C-alpha positions as CSV (number, residue, x, y, z in Angstrom):
1,M,-66.0,-120.6,22.0
2,D,-68.9,-118.2,22.3
3,I,-70.8,-115.3,20.7
4,D,-68.6,-112.2,20.8
5,L,-69.4,-109.3,23.2
6,H,-71.0,-107.2,20.5
7,G,-73.3,-110.1,19.5
8,K,-74.5,-110.4,23.1
9,Y,-75.2,-106.7,23.2
10,V,-77.4,-106.9,20.1
11,L,-79.3,-109.9,21.3
12,C,-79.9,-108.2,24.6
13,I,-81.1,-105.0,23.1
14,Y,-83.4,-106.9,20.8
15,K,-84.9,-108.8,23.7
16,E,-85.3,-105.8,26.0
17,G,-86.4,-103.3,23.4
18,N,-84.3,-100.3,24.5
19,L,-80.8,-99.3,25.7
20,S,-81.5,-98.6,29.3
21,R,-83.1,-102.0,30.1
22,A,-80.4,-103.8,28.1
23,A,-77.6,-101.9,29.8
24,K,-79.0,-102.8,33.2
25,Q,-79.4,-106.4,32.2
26,L,-75.8,-106.5,30.9
27,G,-74.3,-104.6,33.9
28,I,-72.8,-101.8,31.9
29,S,-73.7,-98.1,31.5
30,Q,-76.1,-97.0,28.8
31,P,-73.5,-94.7,27.2
32,A,-71.0,-97.5,27.0
33,L,-73.6,-99.8,25.4
34,S,-74.7,-97.1,22.9
35,M,-71.1,-96.5,21.9
36,A,-70.4,-100.2,21.5
37,I,-73.4,-100.6,19.1
38,S,-72.4,-97.5,17.2
39,N,-68.9,-98.9,16.7
40,L,-70.3,-102.2,15.5
41,E,-72.6,-100.5,13.0
42,K,-69.7,-98.6,11.6
43,K,-67.7,-101.8,11.3
44,L,-70.6,-103.6,9.6
45,G,-71.5,-100.6,7.4
46,Y,-75.2,-100.4,8.2
47,K,-77.6,-99.7,11.0
48,I,-78.8,-102.7,13.1
49,F,-81.6,-100.9,15.0
50,D,-84.1,-98.2,14.1
51,K,-83.9,-96.1,17.4
52,S,-86.7,-93.8,16.4
53,T,-89.2,-96.4,17.5
54,L,-90.0,-97.7,21.0
55,P,-89.3,-100.5,21.4
56,F,-86.4,-100.5,19.1
57,T,-87.0,-102.3,15.8
58,L,-84.5,-104.0,13.5
59,T,-83.6,-102.5,10.2
60,A,-83.7,-104.9,7.2
61,E,-80.0,-105.5,7.5
62,G,-80.4,-105.8,11.3
63,K,-82.8,-108.7,10.8
64,I,-80.3,-110.6,8.7
65,Y,-77.6,-109.9,11.3
66,L,-79.9,-111.1,14.1
67,D,-80.6,-114.4,12.3
68,F,-76.9,-114.9,11.9
69,L,-76.4,-114.4,15.7
70,K,-79.3,-116.8,16.5
71,N,-77.9,-119.4,14.2
72,Q,-74.4,-118.9,15.7
73,Q,-75.8,-119.3,19.2
74,L,-77.5,-122.6,18.2
75,A,-74.4,-123.9,16.5
76,I,-72.3,-123.2,19.6
77,K,-74.8,-124.9,21.9
78,D,-74.9,-128.0,19.6
79,Y,-71.1,-128.0,19.4
80,R,-70.7,-128.1,23.1
81,Q,-73.2,-130.8,23.5
82,K,-71.6,-133.0,20.9
83,L,-68.2,-132.4,22.4
84,N,-69.5,-133.4,25.9
85,E,-70.9,-136.6,24.4
86,F,-67.8,-137.4,22.5
87,Y,-65.6,-137.2,25.7
88,D,-68.4,-138.9,27.6
89,C,-68.3,-136.2,30.3
90,G,-71.6,-137.2,31.8
91,T,-72.5,-133.6,32.1
92,G,-74.8,-131.4,30.0
93,E,-78.2,-129.8,29.9
94,V,-81.6,-130.7,28.6
95,T,-84.8,-128.6,28.6
96,I,-88.3,-129.9,28.1
97,G,-91.3,-127.7,27.8
98,A,-95.1,-128.2,28.2
99,P,-98.2,-126.4,29.2
100,V,-98.7,-126.5,32.9
101,V,-101.3,-129.3,32.7
102,Y,-98.7,-131.8,31.6
103,V,-96.0,-131.0,34.1
104,D,-97.5,-133.1,36.9
105,S,-99.2,-135.7,34.8
106,M,-96.4,-136.6,32.4
107,I,-93.2,-134.6,32.8
108,S,-92.4,-135.1,36.5
109,A,-92.2,-138.9,36.3
110,A,-90.1,-138.8,33.0
111,V,-87.7,-136.2,34.5
112,A,-87.2,-138.3,37.6
113,K,-86.3,-141.3,35.6
114,L,-84.0,-139.3,33.3
115,H,-82.2,-137.8,36.3
116,K,-81.3,-141.3,37.6
117,E,-79.7,-142.0,34.2
118,Y,-78.0,-138.6,33.9
119,P,-77.3,-137.5,37.6
120,K,-74.9,-134.8,36.6
121,Y,-77.1,-133.2,33.9
122,K,-79.0,-130.0,34.5
123,I,-82.7,-130.7,33.6
124,N,-84.9,-127.7,33.0
125,I,-88.7,-127.5,32.7
126,K,-90.4,-124.7,30.9
127,S,-94.1,-124.4,31.7
128,V,-95.6,-122.0,29.2
129,P,-98.3,-122.1,26.4
130,V,-97.5,-124.0,23.2
131,P,-97.0,-121.0,20.9
132,E,-94.2,-119.8,23.3
133,L,-92.7,-123.2,23.4
134,I,-92.5,-123.3,19.6
135,E,-90.6,-120.0,19.6
136,L,-88.3,-121.2,22.5
137,T,-87.5,-124.3,20.6
138,K,-86.6,-122.4,17.5
139,L,-84.3,-120.2,19.6
140,G,-82.6,-123.3,21.1
141,E,-83.9,-122.6,24.6
142,V,-86.1,-125.7,24.7
143,D,-85.0,-129.1,23.3
144,C,-88.4,-130.8,23.1
145,F,-91.9,-130.1,24.3
146,I,-95.3,-131.8,24.9
147,S,-98.5,-130.6,23.2
148,T,-101.6,-131.6,21.3
149,Q,-100.9,-129.3,18.4
150,S,-100.4,-131.2,15.1
151,N,-99.9,-128.2,12.7
152,L,-96.3,-127.4,13.8
153,P,-93.6,-125.6,11.7
154,D,-92.3,-127.7,8.8
155,T,-88.9,-128.3,10.5
156,F,-90.6,-129.9,13.6
157,I,-90.9,-133.6,14.2
158,K,-93.7,-134.9,16.5
159,E,-93.9,-138.3,18.0
160,E,-97.1,-139.6,19.6
161,I,-96.9,-140.3,23.3
162,K,-100.6,-140.8,24.0
163,S,-103.3,-141.7,21.5
164,V,-106.3,-140.1,23.2
165,E,-106.7,-137.2,25.6
166,K,-110.2,-136.7,27.0
167,L,-111.7,-133.3,27.2
168,Y,-114.6,-132.2,29.3
169,M,-117.0,-129.3,29.6
170,C,-117.2,-127.6,33.0
171,I,-120.1,-125.5,34.1
172,P,-120.3,-123.5,37.4
173,M,-122.1,-125.5,40.0
174,S,-124.1,-122.4,40.9
175,W,-125.7,-122.1,37.5
176,E,-129.4,-123.0,37.2
177,I,-128.9,-124.9,33.9
178,N,-127.3,-127.8,35.8
179,S,-130.7,-128.8,37.3
180,K,-131.8,-129.7,33.8
181,L,-128.7,-131.7,33.1
182,T,-128.4,-134.0,36.1
183,D,-128.5,-137.2,34.0
184,Y,-125.6,-136.0,31.9
185,Q,-123.2,-135.1,34.7
186,V,-120.0,-137.3,34.8
187,I,-117.0,-138.1,37.0
188,P,-113.7,-137.3,35.2
189,G,-112.4,-140.5,33.6
190,K,-115.9,-142.0,33.1
191,E,-118.2,-141.9,30.1
192,S,-121.6,-140.3,29.7
193,K,-123.9,-139.3,26.9
194,C,-124.0,-135.7,25.6
195,F,-126.8,-133.3,26.1
196,D,-128.4,-130.9,23.7
197,F,-125.7,-128.2,23.5
198,S,-128.1,-125.6,22.1
199,L,-129.1,-125.1,25.7
200,L,-125.8,-123.2,26.1
201,N,-126.9,-120.5,23.6
202,N,-125.9,-117.0,24.7
203,M,-124.1,-118.2,27.9
204,E,-120.8,-117.0,29.1
205,F,-117.7,-118.9,28.0
206,I,-114.1,-118.5,29.3
207,F,-111.6,-118.5,26.4
208,L,-107.9,-119.3,26.2
209,E,-105.7,-117.2,23.9
210,E,-106.7,-117.8,20.2
211,N,-103.6,-119.7,19.1
212,Q,-103.8,-122.3,21.9
213,P,-104.9,-125.8,20.8
214,L,-107.7,-126.1,23.4
215,Q,-109.1,-122.7,22.3
216,I,-109.1,-123.9,18.7
217,E,-111.2,-127.0,19.8
218,L,-113.6,-124.7,21.7
219,R,-114.1,-122.5,18.7
220,K,-114.8,-125.5,16.5
221,F,-117.3,-126.8,19.0
222,L,-119.2,-123.5,19.2
223,N,-119.3,-123.1,15.4
224,K,-120.4,-126.7,14.8
225,N,-123.3,-126.4,17.3
226,D,-124.3,-122.9,16.1
227,I,-123.9,-121.6,19.7
228,N,-123.9,-117.9,20.2
229,F,-121.8,-117.0,23.2
230,N,-120.8,-114.2,25.5
231,N,-117.1,-113.9,26.3
232,H,-115.5,-111.3,28.4
233,I,-112.7,-113.4,30.0
234,V,-109.5,-114.6,28.2
235,V,-106.8,-116.5,30.1
236,N,-103.5,-118.2,29.1
237,Q,-103.7,-121.3,31.3
238,V,-106.4,-124.0,31.6
239,S,-106.0,-124.0,35.4
240,S,-107.0,-120.3,35.4
241,A,-110.1,-121.0,33.3
242,L,-111.1,-123.8,35.7
243,S,-110.6,-121.6,38.7
244,M,-112.8,-118.9,37.2
245,C,-115.4,-121.5,36.3
246,A,-115.6,-122.7,39.9
247,Q,-116.2,-119.0,40.9
248,G,-119.3,-118.9,38.6
249,I,-117.8,-116.8,35.9
250,G,-118.3,-119.0,32.8
251,I,-118.1,-122.4,31.0
252,C,-114.7,-123.8,30.0
253,F,-113.1,-126.8,28.4
254,V,-110.6,-128.8,30.5
255,Q,-108.4,-131.8,30.0
256,E,-109.0,-134.9,32.1
257,E,-105.7,-134.7,33.8
258,V,-106.5,-131.2,35.1
259,L,-109.8,-132.4,36.5
260,K,-108.2,-135.5,38.2
261,N,-105.8,-133.3,40.1
262,S,-108.3,-130.6,40.9
263,R,-109.6,-129.7,44.4
264,I,-112.6,-127.7,43.2
265,L,-114.8,-130.4,41.7
266,N,-117.4,-129.6,44.3
267,D,-117.8,-126.1,42.6
268,I,-118.3,-127.3,39.1
269,C,-120.4,-129.7,37.1
270,V,-118.6,-131.9,34.5
271,Y,-120.0,-133.1,31.2
272,S,-118.8,-135.2,28.4
273,L,-118.0,-133.9,25.0
274,P,-118.4,-135.6,21.6
275,D,-115.4,-137.8,20.6
276,V,-114.7,-135.6,17.6
277,V,-113.8,-132.9,20.1
278,S,-112.5,-134.9,23.0
279,G,-110.2,-137.5,21.5
280,R,-107.0,-135.6,20.9
281,K,-103.5,-137.1,20.5
282,I,-100.5,-135.9,22.6
283,Y,-97.1,-135.5,21.0
284,V,-93.5,-134.8,22.1
285,S,-92.0,-132.5,19.5
286,Y,-88.6,-131.2,18.5
287,D,-86.9,-129.3,15.7
288,K,-85.1,-131.6,13.3
289,D,-82.7,-128.9,12.3
290,R,-81.2,-128.9,15.8
291,Y,-78.9,-131.5,17.3
292,V,-81.0,-133.8,19.6
293,S,-78.7,-134.9,22.4
294,R,-78.6,-138.5,23.7
295,A,-80.2,-137.2,26.9
296,C,-83.0,-135.6,25.0
297,Q,-83.5,-138.8,22.9
298,N,-83.7,-140.8,26.1
299,L,-86.2,-138.4,27.6
300,I,-88.4,-138.8,24.5
301,E,-88.3,-142.6,24.8
302,I,-89.1,-142.4,28.5
303,L,-92.2,-140.2,27.7
304,K,-93.3,-142.7,25.1
305,S,-92.8,-145.7,27.5
306,L,-94.6,-144.0,30.4
307,S,-97.8,-143.1,28.4
């Protein structure tokens, strides 16, 4: 049981955005792919793609057909998983996602424990930002993921695995302002009082992409403290922000786990943030409309027990 060949062609064209890249990915010629799609469109009675745009866009009917294919793909994956469990084959696949910061600190130990329980399972780890993890979960490419984001789509369930995640502010060691803040500097994992954040007015900050949870917290902090800022650098990973901070580029917010594992603490100064910013919960989330396999359920319980 699988999606038919034409369905695979449509999904690939949609993903790649044009015929030539899709044909290369599928291992067929571009004329053969074009002919197959034309024949499918004749059979369906409508156009799937608007080929006058680059990348190709879906027609209104094409969007409906694509949703059908995605749902079919998910149903087939769930069917196979249920069948494997029914026959107790001991084989299967589970994929967990997380921003890179949580891979070493949380996922590695959980995956190692799951592997002992399911030695024949293929266990995948997707390390990408949360917005991408949400989309991958909707597509069935991720079974569950870790994040601090609480405002997830309505179909998503989140289970708390850690009640408080500490955030810190990092300022390049080379910046003169640190000489005024010696009494406020802190070792990651320790507590310290906060300084007058108005001293940061008009300084350079390193931002994450706007829809990332940590960037949302940074924005709230800047607004609450009426801080005007300069910003010319935007990255998609906290580790990149920290690396640039160590090179003297700007101020950034970083999770405690990142700092604990960092080798560049000698190049930055670390400061505490108010609890209203710093005390975030960490969740493991999944889509309730998808079948959650026994292996995935076990992984979720392991994550909760290890935190």
